[in-house]
Each structure stands twice: as structure tokens, then as C-alpha cells.
PyMOL Python script that loads the backbone (N, CA, C, O; Angstrom):
from pymol import cmd

cmd.read_pdbstr("""\
ATOM      1  N   UNK A   1      85.030  88.074 117.766  1.00  0.00           N
ATOM      2  CA  UNK A   1      86.333  87.611 117.369  1.00  0.00           C
ATOM      3  C   UNK A   1      86.153  86.460 116.387  1.00  0.00           C
ATOM      4  O   UNK A   1      85.183  85.706 116.472  1.00  0.00           O
ATOM      5  N   UNK A   2      87.076  86.334 115.475  1.00  0.00           N
ATOM      6  CA  UNK A   2      87.000  85.254 114.502  1.00  0.00           C
ATOM      7  C   UNK A   2      88.304  84.465 114.512  1.00  0.00           C
ATOM      8  O   UNK A   2      89.300  84.888 115.099  1.00  0.00           O
ATOM      9  N   UNK A   3      88.278  83.350 113.874  1.00  0.00           N
ATOM     10  CA  UNK A   3      89.470  82.540 113.695  1.00  0.00           C
ATOM     11  C   UNK A   3      90.258  83.103 112.513  1.00  0.00           C
ATOM     12  O   UNK A   3      89.659  83.584 111.550  1.00  0.00           O
ATOM     13  N   UNK A   4      91.579  83.054 112.568  1.00  0.00           N
ATOM     14  CA  UNK A   4      92.386  83.622 111.487  1.00  0.00           C
ATOM     15  C   UNK A   4      92.124  82.948 110.151  1.00  0.00           C
ATOM     16  O   UNK A   4      92.449  83.516 109.109  1.00  0.00           O
ATOM     17  N   UNK A   5      91.547  81.759 110.152  1.00  0.00           N
ATOM     18  CA  UNK A   5      91.256  81.063 108.902  1.00  0.00           C
ATOM     19  C   UNK A   5      89.919  81.507 108.303  1.00  0.00           C
ATOM     20  O   UNK A   5      89.564  81.072 107.208  1.00  0.00           O
ATOM     21  N   UNK A   6      89.170  82.369 109.007  1.00  0.00           N
ATOM     22  CA  UNK A   6      87.897  82.866 108.486  1.00  0.00           C
ATOM     23  C   UNK A   6      88.088  83.917 107.400  1.00  0.00           C
ATOM     24  O   UNK A   6      87.178  84.163 106.607  1.00  0.00           O
ATOM     25  N   UNK A   7      89.262  84.537 107.359  1.00  0.00           N
ATOM     26  CA  UNK A   7      89.542  85.532 106.325  1.00  0.00           C
ATOM     27  C   UNK A   7      90.896  85.236 105.693  1.00  0.00           C
ATOM     28  O   UNK A   7      91.738  84.554 106.277  1.00  0.00           O
ATOM     29  N   UNK A   8      91.082  85.752 104.512  1.00  0.00           N
ATOM     30  CA  UNK A   8      92.356  85.612 103.811  1.00  0.00           C
ATOM     31  C   UNK A   8      92.720  86.942 103.195  1.00  0.00           C
ATOM     32  O   UNK A   8      91.913  87.871 103.168  1.00  0.00           O
ATOM     33  N   UNK A   9      93.924  87.027 102.709  1.00  0.00           N
ATOM     34  CA  UNK A   9      94.348  88.272 102.099  1.00  0.00           C
ATOM     35  C   UNK A   9      95.483  88.074 101.126  1.00  0.00           C
ATOM     36  O   UNK A   9      96.160  87.046 101.123  1.00  0.00           O
ATOM     37  N   UNK A  10      95.673  89.075 100.305  1.00  0.00           N
ATOM     38  CA  UNK A  10      96.749  89.102  99.329  1.00  0.00           C
ATOM     39  C   UNK A  10      97.155  90.550  99.163  1.00  0.00           C
ATOM     40  O   UNK A  10      96.303  91.429  99.034  1.00  0.00           O
ATOM     41  N   UNK A  11      98.439  90.800  99.166  1.00  0.00           N
ATOM     42  CA  UNK A  11      98.921  92.154  98.889  1.00  0.00           C
ATOM     43  C   UNK A  11     100.029  92.063  97.859  1.00  0.00           C
ATOM     44  O   UNK A  11     100.789  91.095  97.828  1.00  0.00           O
ATOM     45  N   UNK A  12     100.110  93.075  97.021  1.00  0.00           N
ATOM     46  CA  UNK A  12     101.116  93.083  95.967  1.00  0.00           C
ATOM     47  C   UNK A  12     101.517  94.516  95.644  1.00  0.00           C
ATOM     48  O   UNK A  12     100.710  95.438  95.761  1.00  0.00           O
ATOM     49  N   UNK A  13     102.766  94.695  95.238  1.00  0.00           N
ATOM     50  CA  UNK A  13     103.248  96.035  94.882  1.00  0.00           C
ATOM     51  C   UNK A  13     102.523  96.594  93.673  1.00  0.00           C
ATOM     52  O   UNK A  13     102.207  97.784  93.636  1.00  0.00           O
ATOM     53  N   UNK A  14     102.255  95.754  92.684  1.00  0.00           N
ATOM     54  CA  UNK A  14     101.501  96.157  91.493  1.00  0.00           C
ATOM     55  C   UNK A  14     100.653  94.962  91.072  1.00  0.00           C
ATOM     56  O   UNK A  14     101.174  93.880  90.802  1.00  0.00           O
ATOM     57  N   UNK A  15      99.348  95.171  91.019  1.00  0.00           N
ATOM     58  CA  UNK A  15      98.448  94.109  90.578  1.00  0.00           C
ATOM     59  C   UNK A  15      98.078  94.357  89.121  1.00  0.00           C
ATOM     60  O   UNK A  15      97.835  95.498  88.728  1.00  0.00           O
ATOM     61  N   UNK A  16      98.034  93.309  88.330  1.00  0.00           N
ATOM     62  CA  UNK A  16      97.794  93.469  86.897  1.00  0.00           C
ATOM     63  C   UNK A  16      96.437  94.088  86.575  1.00  0.00           C
ATOM     64  O   UNK A  16      96.294  94.714  85.524  1.00  0.00           O
ATOM     65  N   UNK A  17      95.440  93.935  87.441  1.00  0.00           N
ATOM     66  CA  UNK A  17      94.124  94.507  87.162  1.00  0.00           C
ATOM     67  C   UNK A  17      93.999  95.959  87.610  1.00  0.00           C
ATOM     68  O   UNK A  17      93.197  96.711  87.056  1.00  0.00           O
ATOM     69  N   UNK A  18      94.783  96.357  88.603  1.00  0.00           N
ATOM     70  CA  UNK A  18      94.682  97.733  89.093  1.00  0.00           C
ATOM     71  C   UNK A  18      95.833  98.605  88.614  1.00  0.00           C
ATOM     72  O   UNK A  18      95.703  99.827  88.545  1.00  0.00           O
ATOM     73  N   UNK A  19      96.966  97.977  88.283  1.00  0.00           N
ATOM     74  CA  UNK A  19      98.134  98.734  87.860  1.00  0.00           C
ATOM     75  C   UNK A  19      98.787  99.512  88.992  1.00  0.00           C
ATOM     76  O   UNK A  19      99.570 100.429  88.748  1.00  0.00           O
ATOM     77  N   UNK A  20      98.470  99.151  90.217  1.00  0.00           N
ATOM     78  CA  UNK A  20      99.001  99.866  91.380  1.00  0.00           C
ATOM     79  C   UNK A  20      99.095  98.930  92.577  1.00  0.00           C
ATOM     80  O   UNK A  20      98.628  97.793  92.510  1.00  0.00           O
ATOM     81  N   UNK A  21      99.695  99.396  93.678  1.00  0.00           N
ATOM     82  CA  UNK A  21      99.722  98.559  94.882  1.00  0.00           C
ATOM     83  C   UNK A  21      98.289  98.214  95.301  1.00  0.00           C
ATOM     84  O   UNK A  21      97.407  99.071  95.283  1.00  0.00           O
ATOM     85  N   UNK A  22      98.071  96.966  95.673  1.00  0.00           N
ATOM     86  CA  UNK A  22      96.712  96.503  95.952  1.00  0.00           C
ATOM     87  C   UNK A  22      96.703  95.529  97.127  1.00  0.00           C
ATOM     88  O   UNK A  22      97.600  94.700  97.280  1.00  0.00           O
ATOM     89  N   UNK A  23      95.671  95.651  97.944  1.00  0.00           N
ATOM     90  CA  UNK A  23      95.438  94.715  99.043  1.00  0.00           C
ATOM     91  C   UNK A  23      94.046  94.118  98.852  1.00  0.00           C
ATOM     92  O   UNK A  23      93.068  94.849  98.693  1.00  0.00           O
ATOM     93  N   UNK A  24      93.964  92.810  98.869  1.00  0.00           N
ATOM     94  CA  UNK A  24      92.689  92.113  98.822  1.00  0.00           C
ATOM     95  C   UNK A  24      92.469  91.438 100.171  1.00  0.00           C
ATOM     96  O   UNK A  24      93.387  90.827 100.719  1.00  0.00           O
ATOM     97  N   UNK A  25      91.272  91.544 100.698  1.00  0.00           N
ATOM     98  CA  UNK A  25      90.870  90.822 101.902  1.00  0.00           C
ATOM     99  C   UNK A  25      89.592  90.080 101.521  1.00  0.00           C
ATOM    100  O   UNK A  25      88.665  90.674 100.971  1.00  0.00           O
ATOM    101  N   UNK A  26      89.544  88.788 101.811  1.00  0.00           N
ATOM    102  CA  UNK A  26      88.396  87.991 101.383  1.00  0.00           C
ATOM    103  C   UNK A  26      87.980  87.006 102.471  1.00  0.00           C
ATOM    104  O   UNK A  26      88.781  86.610 103.318  1.00  0.00           O
ATOM    105  N   UNK A  27      86.692  86.621 102.424  1.00  0.00           N
ATOM    106  CA  UNK A  27      86.182  85.601 103.337  1.00  0.00           C
ATOM    107  C   UNK A  27      86.811  84.262 102.982  1.00  0.00           C
ATOM    108  O   UNK A  27      86.948  83.932 101.804  1.00  0.00           O
ATOM    109  N   UNK A  28      87.186  83.505 103.977  1.00  0.00           N
ATOM    110  CA  UNK A  28      87.861  82.235 103.760  1.00  0.00           C
ATOM    111  C   UNK A  28      86.939  81.043 103.595  1.00  0.00           C
ATOM    112  O   UNK A  28      87.411  79.912 103.481  1.00  0.00           O
ATOM    113  N   UNK A  29      85.639  81.272 103.581  1.00  0.00           N
ATOM    114  CA  UNK A  29      84.677  80.182 103.444  1.00  0.00           C
ATOM    115  C   UNK A  29      83.779  80.451 102.246  1.00  0.00           C
ATOM    116  O   UNK A  29      83.428  81.598 101.971  1.00  0.00           O
ATOM    117  N   UNK A  30      83.411  79.400 101.541  1.00  0.00           N
ATOM    118  CA  UNK A  30      82.505  79.537 100.402  1.00  0.00           C
ATOM    119  C   UNK A  30      81.245  80.275 100.835  1.00  0.00           C
ATOM    120  O   UNK A  30      80.626  79.919 101.837  1.00  0.00           O
ATOM    121  N   UNK A  31      80.872  81.284 100.092  1.00  0.00           N
ATOM    122  CA  UNK A  31      79.699  82.080 100.427  1.00  0.00           C
ATOM    123  C   UNK A  31      79.971  83.154 101.454  1.00  0.00           C
ATOM    124  O   UNK A  31      79.156  84.057 101.644  1.00  0.00           O
ATOM    125  N   UNK A  32      81.117  83.065 102.122  1.00  0.00           N
ATOM    126  CA  UNK A  32      81.516  84.084 103.092  1.00  0.00           C
ATOM    127  C   UNK A  32      80.768  83.978 104.405  1.00  0.00           C
ATOM    128  O   UNK A  32      79.731  83.323 104.503  1.00  0.00           O
ATOM    129  N   UNK A  33      81.317  84.636 105.408  1.00  0.00           N
ATOM    130  CA  UNK A  33      80.672  84.713 106.715  1.00  0.00           C
ATOM    131  C   UNK A  33      80.364  86.166 107.073  1.00  0.00           C
ATOM    132  O   UNK A  33      79.932  86.459 108.188  1.00  0.00           O
ATOM    133  N   UNK A  34      80.587  87.074 106.120  1.00  0.00           N
ATOM    134  CA  UNK A  34      80.236  88.474 106.319  1.00  0.00           C
ATOM    135  C   UNK A  34      81.323  89.354 106.900  1.00  0.00           C
ATOM    136  O   UNK A  34      81.114  90.554 107.079  1.00  0.00           O
ATOM    137  N   UNK A  35      82.472  88.785 107.197  1.00  0.00           N
ATOM    138  CA  UNK A  35      83.532  89.581 107.817  1.00  0.00           C
ATOM    139  C   UNK A  35      84.046  90.660 106.866  1.00  0.00           C
ATOM    140  O   UNK A  35      84.210  91.812 107.268  1.00  0.00           O
ATOM    141  N   UNK A  36      84.300  90.296 105.615  1.00  0.00           N
ATOM    142  CA  UNK A  36      84.846  91.297 104.697  1.00  0.00           C
ATOM    143  C   UNK A  36      83.806  92.347 104.323  1.00  0.00           C
ATOM    144  O   UNK A  36      84.153  93.513 104.130  1.00  0.00           O
ATOM    145  N   UNK A  37      82.551  91.960 104.217  1.00  0.00           N
ATOM    146  CA  UNK A  37      81.504  92.950 103.932  1.00  0.00           C
ATOM    147  C   UNK A  37      81.429  93.969 105.062  1.00  0.00           C
ATOM    148  O   UNK A  37      81.307  95.170 104.820  1.00  0.00           O
ATOM    149  N   UNK A  38      81.501  93.488 106.280  1.00  0.00           N
ATOM    150  CA  UNK A  38      81.474  94.400 107.427  1.00  0.00           C
ATOM    151  C   UNK A  38      82.738  95.258 107.462  1.00  0.00           C
ATOM    152  O   UNK A  38      82.674  96.455 107.741  1.00  0.00           O
ATOM    153  N   UNK A  39      83.881  94.643 107.179  1.00  0.00           N
ATOM    154  CA  UNK A  39      85.130  95.401 107.130  1.00  0.00           C
ATOM    155  C   UNK A  39      85.091  96.499 106.090  1.00  0.00           C
ATOM    156  O   UNK A  39      85.594  97.596 106.329  1.00  0.00           O
ATOM    157  N   UNK A  40      84.499  96.220 104.931  1.00  0.00           N
ATOM    158  CA  UNK A  40      84.384  97.233 103.881  1.00  0.00           C
ATOM    159  C   UNK A  40      83.517  98.391 104.349  1.00  0.00           C
ATOM    160  O   UNK A  40      83.850  99.553 104.113  1.00  0.00           O
ATOM    161  N   UNK A  41      82.410  98.082 105.010  1.00  0.00           N
ATOM    162  CA  UNK A  41      81.503  99.147 105.455  1.00  0.00           C
ATOM    163  C   UNK A  41      82.071  99.929 106.636  1.00  0.00           C
ATOM    164  O   UNK A  41      81.650 101.057 106.892  1.00  0.00           O
ATOM    165  N   UNK A  42      83.020  99.338 107.352  1.00  0.00           N
ATOM    166  CA  UNK A  42      83.620 100.000 108.515  1.00  0.00           C
ATOM    167  C   UNK A  42      85.137 100.114 108.342  1.00  0.00           C
ATOM    168  O   UNK A  42      85.900  99.945 109.294  1.00  0.00           O
ATOM    169  N   UNK A  43      85.552 100.402 107.113  1.00  0.00           N
ATOM    170  CA  UNK A  43      86.964 100.381 106.753  1.00  0.00           C
ATOM    171  C   UNK A  43      87.839 101.255 107.644  1.00  0.00           C
ATOM    172  O   UNK A  43      88.870 100.799 108.137  1.00  0.00           O
ATOM    173  N   UNK A  44      87.441 102.495 107.852  1.00  0.00           N
ATOM    174  CA  UNK A  44      88.274 103.409 108.639  1.00  0.00           C
ATOM    175  C   UNK A  44      88.489 102.881 110.060  1.00  0.00           C
ATOM    176  O   UNK A  44      89.607 102.930 110.574  1.00  0.00           O
ATOM    177  N   UNK A  45      87.449 102.386 110.685  1.00  0.00           N
ATOM    178  CA  UNK A  45      87.577 101.823 112.024  1.00  0.00           C
ATOM    179  C   UNK A  45      88.455 100.586 112.038  1.00  0.00           C
ATOM    180  O   UNK A  45      89.219 100.371 112.979  1.00  0.00           O
ATOM    181  N   UNK A  46      88.349  99.772 110.997  1.00  0.00           N
ATOM    182  CA  UNK A  46      89.159  98.562 110.870  1.00  0.00           C
ATOM    183  C   UNK A  46      90.643  98.939 110.801  1.00  0.00           C
ATOM    184  O   UNK A  46      91.478  98.325 111.465  1.00  0.00           O
ATOM    185  N   UNK A  47      90.958  99.945 109.996  1.00  0.00           N
ATOM    186  CA  UNK A  47      92.346 100.394 109.857  1.00  0.00           C
ATOM    187  C   UNK A  47      92.835 101.024 111.165  1.00  0.00           C
ATOM    188  O   UNK A  47      93.972 100.789 111.576  1.00  0.00           O
ATOM    189  N   UNK A  48      91.994 101.813 111.816  1.00  0.00           N
ATOM    190  CA  UNK A  48      92.379 102.420 113.097  1.00  0.00           C
ATOM    191  C   UNK A  48      92.646 101.348 114.158  1.00  0.00           C
ATOM    192  O   UNK A  48      93.612 101.448 114.914  1.00  0.00           O
ATOM    193  N   UNK A  49      91.793 100.328 114.212  1.00  0.00           N
ATOM    194  CA  UNK A  49      92.000  99.235 115.172  1.00  0.00           C
ATOM    195  C   UNK A  49      93.314  98.508 114.896  1.00  0.00           C
ATOM    196  O   UNK A  49      94.029  98.130 115.824  1.00  0.00           O
ATOM    197  N   UNK A  50      93.623  98.317 113.629  1.00  0.00           N
ATOM    198  CA  UNK A  50      94.874  97.657 113.258  1.00  0.00           C
ATOM    199  C   UNK A  50      96.070  98.503 113.669  1.00  0.00           C
ATOM    200  O   UNK A  50      97.063  97.975 114.169  1.00  0.00           O
ATOM    201  N   UNK A  51      95.981  99.814 113.460  1.00  0.00           N
ATOM    202  CA  UNK A  51      97.066 100.716 113.866  1.00  0.00           C
ATOM    203  C   UNK A  51      97.268 100.664 115.379  1.00  0.00           C
ATOM    204  O   UNK A  51      98.404 100.659 115.852  1.00  0.00           O
ATOM    205  N   UNK A  52      96.178 100.625 116.136  1.00  0.00           N
ATOM    206  CA  UNK A  52      96.286 100.525 117.599  1.00  0.00           C
ATOM    207  C   UNK A  52      96.935  99.208 118.015  1.00  0.00           C
ATOM    208  O   UNK A  52      97.749  99.178 118.938  1.00  0.00           O
ATOM    209  N   UNK A  53      96.576  98.122 117.338  1.00  0.00           N
ATOM    210  CA  UNK A  53      97.180  96.827 117.637  1.00  0.00           C
ATOM    211  C   UNK A  53      98.698  96.895 117.442  1.00  0.00           C
ATOM    212  O   UNK A  53      99.453  96.387 118.271  1.00  0.00           O
ATOM    213  N   UNK A  54      99.141  97.515 116.360  1.00  0.00           N
ATOM    214  CA  UNK A  54     100.582  97.644 116.114  1.00  0.00           C
ATOM    215  C   UNK A  54     101.256  98.486 117.186  1.00  0.00           C
ATOM    216  O   UNK A  54     102.345  98.149 117.651  1.00  0.00           O
ATOM    217  N   UNK A  55     100.616  99.572 117.576  1.00  0.00           N
ATOM    218  CA  UNK A  55     101.204 100.458 118.583  1.00  0.00           C
ATOM    219  C   UNK A  55     101.322  99.770 119.941  1.00  0.00           C
ATOM    220  O   UNK A  55     102.285 100.002 120.672  1.00  0.00           O
ATOM    221  N   UNK A  56     100.361  98.936 120.279  1.00  0.00           N
ATOM    222  CA  UNK A  56     100.350  98.284 121.596  1.00  0.00           C
ATOM    223  C   UNK A  56     101.252  97.054 121.671  1.00  0.00           C
ATOM    224  O   UNK A  56     101.598  96.606 122.764  1.00  0.00           O
ATOM    225  N   UNK A  57     101.628  96.515 120.530  1.00  0.00           N
ATOM    226  CA  UNK A  57     102.474  95.321 120.532  1.00  0.00           C
ATOM    227  C   UNK A  57     103.892  95.720 120.935  1.00  0.00           C
ATOM    228  O   UNK A  57     104.461  96.635 120.339  1.00  0.00           O
ATOM    229  N   UNK A  58     104.473  95.055 121.932  1.00  0.00           N
ATOM    230  CA  UNK A  58     105.789  95.449 122.436  1.00  0.00           C
ATOM    231  C   UNK A  58     106.967  95.065 121.537  1.00  0.00           C
ATOM    232  O   UNK A  58     108.096  95.468 121.819  1.00  0.00           O
ATOM    233  N   UNK A  59     106.744  94.308 120.479  1.00  0.00           N
ATOM    234  CA  UNK A  59     107.867  93.910 119.625  1.00  0.00           C
ATOM    235  C   UNK A  59     108.413  95.118 118.866  1.00  0.00           C
ATOM    236  O   UNK A  59     107.762  96.161 118.800  1.00  0.00           O
ATOM    237  N   UNK A  60     109.595  94.976 118.299  1.00  0.00           N
ATOM    238  CA  UNK A  60     110.215  96.102 117.590  1.00  0.00           C
ATOM    239  C   UNK A  60     110.053  96.038 116.079  1.00  0.00           C
ATOM    240  O   UNK A  60     109.926  97.078 115.432  1.00  0.00           O
ATOM    241  N   UNK A  61     110.055  94.839 115.500  1.00  0.00           N
ATOM    242  CA  UNK A  61     110.048  94.774 114.040  1.00  0.00           C
ATOM    243  C   UNK A  61     108.905  93.978 113.431  1.00  0.00           C
ATOM    244  O   UNK A  61     108.789  93.909 112.208  1.00  0.00           O
ATOM    245  N   UNK A  62     108.063  93.382 114.254  1.00  0.00           N
ATOM    246  CA  UNK A  62     106.943  92.597 113.755  1.00  0.00           C
ATOM    247  C   UNK A  62     107.004  91.181 114.293  1.00  0.00           C
ATOM    248  O   UNK A  62     108.070  90.567 114.334  1.00  0.00           O
ATOM    249  N   UNK A  63     105.860  90.668 114.704  1.00  0.00           N
ATOM    250  CA  UNK A  63     105.802  89.331 115.301  1.00  0.00           C
ATOM    251  C   UNK A  63     104.459  88.692 114.946  1.00  0.00           C
ATOM    252  O   UNK A  63     103.627  89.343 114.315  1.00  0.00           O
ATOM    253  N   UNK A  64     104.227  87.435 115.335  1.00  0.00           N
ATOM    254  CA  UNK A  64     102.951  86.786 115.033  1.00  0.00           C
ATOM    255  C   UNK A  64     101.735  87.488 115.648  1.00  0.00           C
ATOM    256  O   UNK A  64     100.610  87.280 115.191  1.00  0.00           O
ATOM    257  N   UNK A  65     101.945  88.307 116.667  1.00  0.00           N
ATOM    258  CA  UNK A  65     100.821  89.014 117.282  1.00  0.00           C
ATOM    259  C   UNK A  65     100.410  90.260 116.517  1.00  0.00           C
ATOM    260  O   UNK A  65      99.290  90.742 116.683  1.00  0.00           O
ATOM    261  N   UNK A  66     101.300  90.794 115.676  1.00  0.00           N
ATOM    262  CA  UNK A  66     100.934  92.055 115.014  1.00  0.00           C
ATOM    263  C   UNK A  66     100.981  92.003 113.486  1.00  0.00           C
ATOM    264  O   UNK A  66     100.008  92.417 112.857  1.00  0.00           O
ATOM    265  N   UNK A  67     102.032  91.529 112.863  1.00  0.00           N
ATOM    266  CA  UNK A  67     102.069  91.563 111.398  1.00  0.00           C
ATOM    267  C   UNK A  67     102.313  90.219 110.726  1.00  0.00           C
ATOM    268  O   UNK A  67     102.104  90.099 109.518  1.00  0.00           O
ATOM    269  N   UNK A  68     102.744  89.216 111.461  1.00  0.00           N
ATOM    270  CA  UNK A  68     103.052  87.936 110.826  1.00  0.00           C
ATOM    271  C   UNK A  68     101.852  86.997 110.858  1.00  0.00           C
ATOM    272  O   UNK A  68     100.995  87.087 111.738  1.00  0.00           O
ATOM    273  N   UNK A  69     101.809  86.097 109.884  1.00  0.00           N
ATOM    274  CA  UNK A  69     100.702  85.152 109.786  1.00  0.00           C
ATOM    275  C   UNK A  69     101.222  83.767 109.413  1.00  0.00           C
ATOM    276  O   UNK A  69     102.106  83.645 108.566  1.00  0.00           O
ATOM    277  N   UNK A  70     100.682  82.724 110.038  1.00  0.00           N
ATOM    278  CA  UNK A  70     101.079  81.372 109.641  1.00  0.00           C
ATOM    279  C   UNK A  70     100.551  81.013 108.257  1.00  0.00           C
ATOM    280  O   UNK A  70     100.961  80.006 107.681  1.00  0.00           O
ATOM    281  N   UNK A  71      99.651  81.823 107.722  1.00  0.00           N
ATOM    282  CA  UNK A  71      99.078  81.576 106.405  1.00  0.00           C
ATOM    283  C   UNK A  71      99.883  82.228 105.286  1.00  0.00           C
ATOM    284  O   UNK A  71      99.585  82.007 104.112  1.00  0.00           O
ATOM    285  N   UNK A  72     100.890  83.020 105.620  1.00  0.00           N
ATOM    286  CA  UNK A  72     101.616  83.797 104.616  1.00  0.00           C
ATOM    287  C   UNK A  72     102.358  82.887 103.637  1.00  0.00           C
ATOM    288  O   UNK A  72     103.187  82.070 104.038  1.00  0.00           O
ATOM    289  N   UNK A  73     102.052  83.038 102.367  1.00  0.00           N
ATOM    290  CA  UNK A  73     102.708  82.253 101.329  1.00  0.00           C
ATOM    291  C   UNK A  73     104.129  82.681 101.045  1.00  0.00           C
ATOM    292  O   UNK A  73     104.857  81.980 100.342  1.00  0.00           O
ATOM    293  N   UNK A  74     104.540  83.823 101.582  1.00  0.00           N
ATOM    294  CA  UNK A  74     105.903  84.328 101.391  1.00  0.00           C
ATOM    295  C   UNK A  74     106.731  84.190 102.660  1.00  0.00           C
ATOM    296  O   UNK A  74     107.752  84.860 102.817  1.00  0.00           O
ATOM    297  N   UNK A  75     106.292  83.322 103.566  1.00  0.00           N
ATOM    298  CA  UNK A  75     107.008  83.090 104.826  1.00  0.00           C
ATOM    299  C   UNK A  75     107.223  84.376 105.616  1.00  0.00           C
ATOM    300  O   UNK A  75     108.252  84.551 106.268  1.00  0.00           O
ATOM    301  N   UNK A  76     106.239  85.276 105.551  1.00  0.00           N
ATOM    302  CA  UNK A  76     106.258  86.550 106.280  1.00  0.00           C
ATOM    303  C   UNK A  76     107.412  87.457 105.868  1.00  0.00           C
ATOM    304  O   UNK A  76     107.858  88.292 106.653  1.00  0.00           O
ATOM    305  N   UNK A  77     107.886  87.297 104.657  1.00  0.00           N
ATOM    306  CA  UNK A  77     108.895  88.201 104.104  1.00  0.00           C
ATOM    307  C   UNK A  77     108.255  88.932 102.946  1.00  0.00           C
ATOM    308  O   UNK A  77     107.653  88.255 102.113  1.00  0.00           O
ATOM    309  N   UNK A  78     108.318  90.181 102.815  1.00  0.00           N
ATOM    310  CA  UNK A  78     109.060  91.169 103.583  1.00  0.00           C
ATOM    311  C   UNK A  78     108.190  91.920 104.584  1.00  0.00           C
ATOM    312  O   UNK A  78     108.256  93.148 104.630  1.00  0.00           O
ATOM    313  N   UNK A  79     107.384  91.242 105.382  1.00  0.00           N
ATOM    314  CA  UNK A  79     106.538  91.928 106.357  1.00  0.00           C
ATOM    315  C   UNK A  79     107.387  92.711 107.345  1.00  0.00           C
ATOM    316  O   UNK A  79     108.440  92.251 107.787  1.00  0.00           O
ATOM    317  N   UNK A  80     106.910  93.906 107.682  1.00  0.00           N
ATOM    318  CA  UNK A  80     107.706  94.825 108.487  1.00  0.00           C
ATOM    319  C   UNK A  80     106.763  95.716 109.286  1.00  0.00           C
ATOM    320  O   UNK A  80     105.860  96.324 108.712  1.00  0.00           O
ATOM    321  N   UNK A  81     106.954  95.803 110.574  1.00  0.00           N
ATOM    322  CA  UNK A  81     106.074  96.581 111.443  1.00  0.00           C
ATOM    323  C   UNK A  81     106.096  98.067 111.087  1.00  0.00           C
ATOM    324  O   UNK A  81     105.040  98.693 111.004  1.00  0.00           O
ATOM    325  N   UNK A  82     107.279  98.638 110.876  1.00  0.00           N
ATOM    326  CA  UNK A  82     107.367 100.063 110.521  1.00  0.00           C
ATOM    327  C   UNK A  82     106.681 100.324 109.185  1.00  0.00           C
ATOM    328  O   UNK A  82     105.994 101.332 109.025  1.00  0.00           O
ATOM    329  N   UNK A  83     106.863  99.428 108.233  1.00  0.00           N
ATOM    330  CA  UNK A  83     106.199  99.573 106.943  1.00  0.00           C
ATOM    331  C   UNK A  83     104.690  99.477 107.075  1.00  0.00           C
ATOM    332  O   UNK A  83     103.957 100.203 106.403  1.00  0.00           O
ATOM    333  N   UNK A  84     104.225  98.585 107.938  1.00  0.00           N
ATOM    334  CA  UNK A  84     102.786  98.452 108.173  1.00  0.00           C
ATOM    335  C   UNK A  84     102.222  99.730 108.779  1.00  0.00           C
ATOM    336  O   UNK A  84     101.141 100.175 108.393  1.00  0.00           O
ATOM    337  N   UNK A  85     102.941 100.321 109.720  1.00  0.00           N
ATOM    338  CA  UNK A  85     102.495 101.591 110.321  1.00  0.00           C
ATOM    339  C   UNK A  85     102.375 102.678 109.255  1.00  0.00           C
ATOM    340  O   UNK A  85     101.380 103.401 109.205  1.00  0.00           O
ATOM    341  N   UNK A  86     103.388 102.789 108.409  1.00  0.00           N
ATOM    342  CA  UNK A  86     103.378 103.803 107.347  1.00  0.00           C
ATOM    343  C   UNK A  86     102.191 103.592 106.419  1.00  0.00           C
ATOM    344  O   UNK A  86     101.495 104.546 106.072  1.00  0.00           O
ATOM    345  N   UNK A  87     101.958 102.357 106.018  1.00  0.00           N
ATOM    346  CA  UNK A  87     100.838 102.054 105.135  1.00  0.00           C
ATOM    347  C   UNK A  87      99.510 102.419 105.783  1.00  0.00           C
ATOM    348  O   UNK A  87      98.654 103.022 105.135  1.00  0.00           O
ATOM    349  N   UNK A  88      99.325 102.067 107.044  1.00  0.00           N
ATOM    350  CA  UNK A  88      98.074 102.384 107.739  1.00  0.00           C
ATOM    351  C   UNK A  88      97.870 103.890 107.857  1.00  0.00           C
ATOM    352  O   UNK A  88      96.751 104.375 107.688  1.00  0.00           O
ATOM    353  N   UNK A  89      98.936 104.635 108.145  1.00  0.00           N
ATOM    354  CA  UNK A  89      98.838 106.099 108.218  1.00  0.00           C
ATOM    355  C   UNK A  89      98.378 106.668 106.885  1.00  0.00           C
ATOM    356  O   UNK A  89      97.533 107.563 106.850  1.00  0.00           O
ATOM    357  N   UNK A  90      98.926 106.161 105.791  1.00  0.00           N
ATOM    358  CA  UNK A  90      98.536 106.647 104.456  1.00  0.00           C
ATOM    359  C   UNK A  90      97.102 106.269 104.120  1.00  0.00           C
ATOM    360  O   UNK A  90      96.396 107.025 103.453  1.00  0.00           O
ATOM    361  N   UNK A  91      96.672 105.104 104.581  1.00  0.00           N
ATOM    362  CA  UNK A  91      95.298 104.684 104.324  1.00  0.00           C
ATOM    363  C   UNK A  91      94.301 105.574 105.063  1.00  0.00           C
ATOM    364  O   UNK A  91      93.167 105.744 104.616  1.00  0.00           O
ATOM    365  N   UNK A  92      94.720 106.137 106.185  1.00  0.00           N
ATOM    366  CA  UNK A  92      93.836 106.998 106.979  1.00  0.00           C
ATOM    367  C   UNK A  92      93.931 108.471 106.595  1.00  0.00           C
ATOM    368  O   UNK A  92      93.112 109.280 107.031  1.00  0.00           O
ATOM    369  N   UNK A  93      94.922 108.823 105.785  1.00  0.00           N
ATOM    370  CA  UNK A  93      95.129 110.243 105.415  1.00  0.00           C
ATOM    371  C   UNK A  93      94.068 110.732 104.454  1.00  0.00           C
ATOM    372  O   UNK A  93      94.093 111.893 104.045  1.00  0.00           O
TER     373      UNK A  93
END
""", "prot")
cmd.dss("prot")
cmd.show_as("cartoon", "prot")
cmd.util.cbc("prot")
cmd.orient("prot")
């Protein structure tokens, strides 16, 4: 298990370098601690674990235990549990 400050992320509908919806996940410490490298090598399992976390969370629309983060620069808007489920399903398809 890691601390939530060990990793960071950014998601956008269209990123100027990719021209498409993009998600970045990065190590939160200079030089990294290896979390993102491991996540990249085990991507499918990482996404499956995240989908299971969403399914097991008893909330209806998203909460700090499943989709919200105190680090979110957009105040957790427009984070949405149903949208997260849809995205994860597409990532696994």
C-alpha cells in the first residue's frame, strides 16, 4: 500500500500532445518510487482492481473512498462513479 501523495495524475478530454482523451499517472517524488512503472507493466490488473474497488464501494455517485481525491485541482468536479465505471470497462475492452 502507498500513500496517496506517492502518485499523481492528470486527466483531460483532449490533450494537446495526443489530440485525444488522455490520462497521465506519475510518481509524486523526484526520481520516482516505482509505482507508475509497476502500474504500466501490470496495467490490466491495475484497472481491474480499480473496477472492483468501485463495485464494492456502497456509495451511489462517488465518494473519497472510490473516485474523489483531496489532491484534485478541480475540486472533484466533474468526477462521477458511473462515468468512471464506463471508462474502466472501455479500458479493459
